[in-house]
TIVEXLUM-225951 format. One line per 2 residues: for each residue z, x, y of N, C-alpha, C. Coordinates in Angstrom, 2 decimals, always signed. Layout:
<atoms>
Z:X:Y:Z:X:Y:Z:X:Y  ...
</atoms>
This chain:
<atoms>
-21.40:+216.24:+95.05:-20.55:+216.56:+96.19:-19.69:+217.76:+95.82  -19.52:+218.65:+96.74:-18.71:+219.84:+96.51:-17.24:+219.46:+96.38
-16.53:+220.20:+95.54:-15.13:+219.89:+95.28:-14.27:+220.04:+96.54  -14.58:+221.03:+97.37:-13.80:+221.25:+98.59:-13.94:+220.11:+99.58
-15.02:+219.36:+99.49:-15.27:+218.26:+100.42:-14.86:+216.90:+99.86  -14.09:+216.91:+98.79:-13.71:+215.64:+98.15:-12.93:+214.74:+99.10
-12.15:+215.33:+100.02:-11.36:+214.53:+100.95:-12.11:+214.25:+102.24  -13.33:+214.72:+102.37:-14.12:+214.52:+103.58:-14.84:+213.18:+103.49
-14.10:+212.13:+103.74:-14.68:+210.79:+103.69:-14.68:+210.19:+105.08  -15.65:+209.35:+105.39:-15.70:+208.72:+106.71:-14.43:+207.93:+107.01
-14.13:+207.82:+108.29:-12.93:+207.15:+108.74:-12.83:+205.73:+108.18  -13.94:+205.01:+108.14:-13.90:+203.62:+107.67:-13.60:+203.53:+106.17
-13.71:+204.64:+105.43:-13.34:+204.62:+104.02:-11.88:+205.04:+103.83  -11.30:+205.72:+104.81:-9.91:+206.14:+104.72:-8.94:+205.09:+105.23
-9.33:+204.37:+106.26:-8.48:+203.37:+106.88:-8.74:+202.02:+106.23  -7.71:+201.39:+105.79:-7.86:+200.07:+105.17:-7.56:+198.99:+106.20
-8.57:+198.24:+106.58:-8.43:+197.17:+107.55:-8.88:+195.87:+106.91  -8.40:+194.74:+107.44:-8.93:+193.46:+106.97:-10.44:+193.40:+107.23
-11.14:+192.70:+106.39:-12.60:+192.66:+106.44:-13.15:+192.27:+107.81  -12.49:+191.36:+108.51:-13.00:+190.92:+109.81:-12.79:+191.97:+110.90
-11.91:+192.95:+110.69:-11.65:+193.97:+111.69:-12.43:+195.26:+111.46  -13.01:+195.42:+110.27:-13.75:+196.65:+109.96:-14.94:+196.80:+110.89
-15.69:+195.74:+111.13:-16.87:+195.80:+111.99:-16.49:+196.19:+113.42  -15.41:+195.63:+113.92:-14.96:+195.92:+115.28:-14.51:+197.38:+115.37
-13.79:+197.87:+114.38:-13.33:+199.25:+114.38:-14.52:+200.21:+114.29  -15.51:+199.86:+113.49:-16.71:+200.69:+113.36:-17.46:+200.75:+114.69
-17.61:+199.63:+115.35:-18.28:+199.60:+116.66:-17.55:+200.47:+117.67  -16.24:+200.41:+117.68:-15.45:+201.21:+118.62:-15.60:+202.70:+118.32
-15.61:+203.06:+117.04:-15.76:+204.46:+116.67:-17.15:+204.99:+117.05  -18.19:+204.21:+116.79:-19.56:+204.63:+117.14:-19.69:+204.74:+118.66
-19.08:+203.83:+119.40:-19.12:+203.91:+120.87:-18.42:+205.17:+121.36  -17.30:+205.52:+120.74:-16.59:+206.74:+121.11:-17.44:+207.98:+120.80
-18.13:+207.97:+119.66:-19.01:+209.09:+119.32:-20.13:+209.22:+120.36  -20.73:+208.09:+120.72:-21.83:+208.10:+121.67:-21.39:+208.64:+123.03
-20.20:+208.23:+123.47:-19.68:+208.70:+124.77:-19.36:+210.19:+124.75  -18.98:+210.71:+123.60:-18.63:+212.13:+123.53:-19.87:+213.02:+123.45
-21.04:+212.44:+123.26:-22.28:+213.21:+123.13:-22.91:+213.48:+124.49  -22.15:+214.08:+125.37:-22.65:+214.40:+126.70:-22.38:+215.86:+127.01
-23.11:+216.38:+127.96:-22.94:+217.76:+128.35:-24.01:+218.64:+127.74  -24.02:+219.91:+128.12:-25.06:+220.81:+127.64:-24.95:+221.13:+126.15
-23.74:+221.16:+125.59:-23.53:+221.44:+124.16:-22.61:+220.37:+123.58  -23.14:+219.16:+123.37:-22.27:+218.05:+122.94:-21.70:+218.26:+121.54
-20.46:+217.86:+121.40:-19.75:+217.90:+120.13:-19.46:+216.46:+119.71  -19.68:+216.15:+118.44:-19.48:+214.80:+117.92:-18.32:+214.82:+116.92
-17.36:+213.90:+117.06:-16.32:+213.82:+116.05:-16.82:+213.02:+114.84  -16.60:+213.55:+113.67:-16.94:+212.83:+112.44:-15.72:+212.01:+112.03
-15.92:+211.03:+111.21:-14.82:+210.20:+110.75:-13.78:+210.96:+109.93  -14.17:+212.11:+109.37:-13.23:+212.90:+108.56:-12.32:+213.75:+109.43
-12.60:+213.80:+110.73:-11.77:+214.58:+111.63:-12.43:+215.86:+112.12  -13.53:+216.25:+111.50:-14.24:+217.44:+111.95:-15.00:+217.14:+113.24
-15.15:+218.16:+114.07:-15.97:+218.06:+115.26:-17.15:+218.99:+115.05  -18.36:+218.44:+115.16:-19.56:+219.23:+114.89:-20.53:+219.13:+116.06
-21.37:+220.14:+116.24:-22.39:+220.06:+117.29:-23.35:+218.91:+117.00  -23.77:+218.23:+118.03:-24.66:+217.08:+117.87:-25.92:+217.44:+117.11
-26.44:+218.65:+117.33:-27.70:+219.03:+116.67:-27.55:+219.13:+115.15  -26.32:+219.24:+114.64:-26.11:+219.30:+113.20:-25.61:+217.98:+112.62
-25.34:+217.01:+113.47:-24.84:+215.72:+113.00:-25.97:+214.89:+112.40  -25.64:+214.11:+111.40:-26.61:+213.25:+110.73:-26.24:+211.82:+111.08
-27.19:+211.09:+111.67:-26.91:+209.72:+112.12:-27.53:+208.71:+111.18  -26.75:+207.70:+110.83:-27.25:+206.63:+109.98:-28.07:+205.67:+110.83
-29.25:+205.36:+110.35:-30.15:+204.45:+111.06:-29.57:+203.04:+111.16  -28.81:+202.63:+110.17:-28.33:+201.25:+110.10:-27.00:+201.02:+110.80
-26.03:+201.91:+110.60:-24.71:+201.67:+111.20:-24.53:+202.45:+112.50  -25.35:+203.48:+112.74:-25.30:+204.23:+113.98:-24.26:+205.33:+114.04
-23.46:+205.48:+112.98:-22.40:+206.49:+112.99:-22.98:+207.87:+112.69  -22.41:+208.89:+113.34:-22.79:+210.28:+113.09:-21.87:+210.85:+112.02
-22.43:+211.66:+111.13:-21.67:+212.26:+110.04:-21.91:+213.76:+109.96  -20.90:+214.49:+109.48:-21.12:+215.89:+109.10:-21.88:+215.85:+107.77
-22.35:+216.98:+107.30:-23.16:+216.98:+106.07:-22.40:+216.44:+104.86  -21.15:+216.83:+104.71:-20.36:+216.38:+103.55:-20.16:+214.86:+103.57
-19.84:+214.31:+104.73:-19.63:+212.86:+104.85:-20.94:+212.10:+104.71  -22.03:+212.69:+105.18:-23.33:+212.03:+105.05:-23.71:+211.88:+103.58
-23.39:+212.90:+102.78:-23.69:+212.80:+101.35:-22.91:+211.65:+100.72  -21.67:+211.45:+101.13:-20.87:+210.34:+100.62:-21.44:+209.02:+101.13
-21.77:+208.95:+102.42:-22.27:+207.71:+103.03:-23.59:+207.27:+102.41  -24.51:+208.22:+102.22:-25.83:+207.88:+101.70:-25.88:+207.85:+100.19
-24.86:+208.36:+99.52:-24.77:+208.25:+98.07:-25.49:+209.32:+97.27  -25.99:+210.36:+97.92:-26.63:+211.44:+97.19:-26.64:+212.71:+98.03
-26.74:+213.85:+97.35:-26.80:+215.12:+98.06:-28.24:+215.38:+98.48  -28.43:+216.39:+99.32:-29.79:+216.74:+99.74:-30.62:+217.18:+98.54
-30.00:+217.91:+97.62:-30.73:+218.36:+96.43:-31.18:+217.18:+95.58  -30.31:+216.19:+95.42:-30.68:+214.99:+94.65:-31.82:+214.25:+95.34
-31.77:+214.16:+96.67:-32.84:+213.51:+97.44:-34.16:+214.24:+97.24  -34.12:+215.58:+97.34:-35.35:+216.36:+97.18:-35.94:+216.20:+95.78
-35.06:+216.18:+94.77:-35.57:+215.98:+93.40:-36.19:+214.60:+93.23  -35.55:+213.60:+93.82:-36.06:+212.22:+93.69:-37.36:+212.03:+94.43
-37.55:+212.74:+95.55:-38.76:+212.60:+96.36:-39.67:+213.82:+96.24  -39.64:+214.43:+95.08:-40.46:+215.62:+94.87:-41.94:+215.27:+94.99
-42.62:+216.06:+95.81:-44.05:+215.81:+96.01:-44.84:+216.49:+94.91  -45.87:+215.82:+94.47:-46.71:+216.35:+93.38:-47.63:+217.44:+93.86
</atoms>
């Protein structure tokens, strides 16, 4: 992860909520992201506070949240370079 993006963490990692409320807060945030993805040039808010064009947002298959590239690397646990090295084709 780049040093400049060290503070670019998803909202659910910055906000400390009781365990039973995390799921509800995550659902509300994903619903807000989905509602904001309308119009000819939709902009998606990331949990870190950045607003990015939908075409550049990375969506998690399991939780449904959209991430900017820096937050996606934190969420998925590896950078794109690490992924490419791990899945290098012979």
